[in-house]
C-alpha positions as CSV (number, residue, x, y, z in Angstrom):
1,X,-0.1,0.1,0.3
2,X,1.4,3.5,-0.7
3,X,0.3,6.0,1.6
4,X,-0.4,9.8,0.4
5,X,0.9,12.5,3.3
6,X,-1.7,14.2,4.6
7,X,0.0,17.6,3.6
8,X,-1.0,17.1,-0.3
9,X,-4.6,17.1,0.9
10,X,-4.3,19.8,3.2
11,X,-3.8,22.4,0.5
12,X,-5.8,21.0,-2.4
13,X,-4.3,23.2,-5.2
14,X,-3.8,22.2,-8.8
15,X,-0.2,21.1,-7.9
16,X,-1.1,18.7,-5.3
17,X,-3.6,17.2,-7.5
18,X,-1.5,16.5,-10.4
19,X,1.0,14.9,-8.1
20,X,-1.7,12.9,-5.8
21,X,-3.0,11.6,-9.5
22,X,0.1,10.5,-10.5
23,X,0.9,8.8,-7.8
24,X,-2.4,6.9,-7.8
25,X,-1.6,6.1,-11.7
26,X,1.8,4.9,-10.6
27,X,0.5,2.3,-7.9
28,X,-2.5,1.0,-9.9
29,X,0.2,0.1,-13.0
30,X,1.8,-1.8,-9.8
31,X,-1.2,-3.1,-8.6
32,X,-0.7,-1.4,-5.2
33,X,-3.6,0.2,-3.4
34,X,-3.4,3.8,-2.1
35,X,-4.3,5.5,1.3
36,X,-4.7,9.2,1.8
37,X,-4.6,11.1,4.8
38,X,-6.2,14.4,5.6
39,X,-9.7,13.9,4.2
40,X,-11.6,16.3,6.2
41,X,-14.4,17.6,3.9
42,X,-16.7,17.0,1.5
43,X,-14.6,18.4,-1.5
44,X,-11.6,16.4,-0.6
45,X,-13.6,13.2,-0.2
46,X,-14.9,13.7,-4.0
47,X,-11.4,14.6,-5.2
48,X,-10.0,11.5,-3.3
49,X,-12.9,9.5,-4.9
50,X,-12.4,10.9,-8.5
51,X,-8.7,10.3,-8.3
52,X,-9.0,6.7,-7.8
53,X,-7.5,6.5,-4.1
54,X,-8.5,3.4,-2.6
55,X,-8.7,4.3,1.1
56,X,-9.2,7.3,3.4
57,X,-7.1,8.0,6.4
58,X,-10.0,10.1,7.9
59,X,-9.0,12.6,10.6
60,X,-12.1,14.7,11.3
61,X,-15.3,12.7,11.7
62,X,-18.4,14.7,10.7
63,X,-21.8,14.5,12.0
64,X,-23.4,13.7,8.5
65,X,-22.2,9.9,8.3
66,X,-23.7,9.5,4.9
67,X,-20.9,11.5,3.3
68,X,-18.6,8.1,4.4
69,X,-21.2,5.5,4.1
70,X,-19.3,4.0,0.6
71,X,-15.9,3.6,2.6
C-alpha cells in the first residue's frame, strides 16, 4: 500500500492534485493500493474518489456520516 501524506490534501491546489493523481496512476500500474490521509471535507472526499484513491485516513469525523457510507 502506498500512503499519500496528509500535507498534499491539506492544500488541495492544482499542483497537489496533479501529484496525487500521478501517484495513484503509478500505484495502479504496479498493482498497489493507495491510502490518503487528511480527508476532512466533502470536497476532499470527492476529489479522493475521483482520483481513484482506494482508502481514506480520516482525521476528523463529521456528523453527517452518510458522506462516508461508501468507504
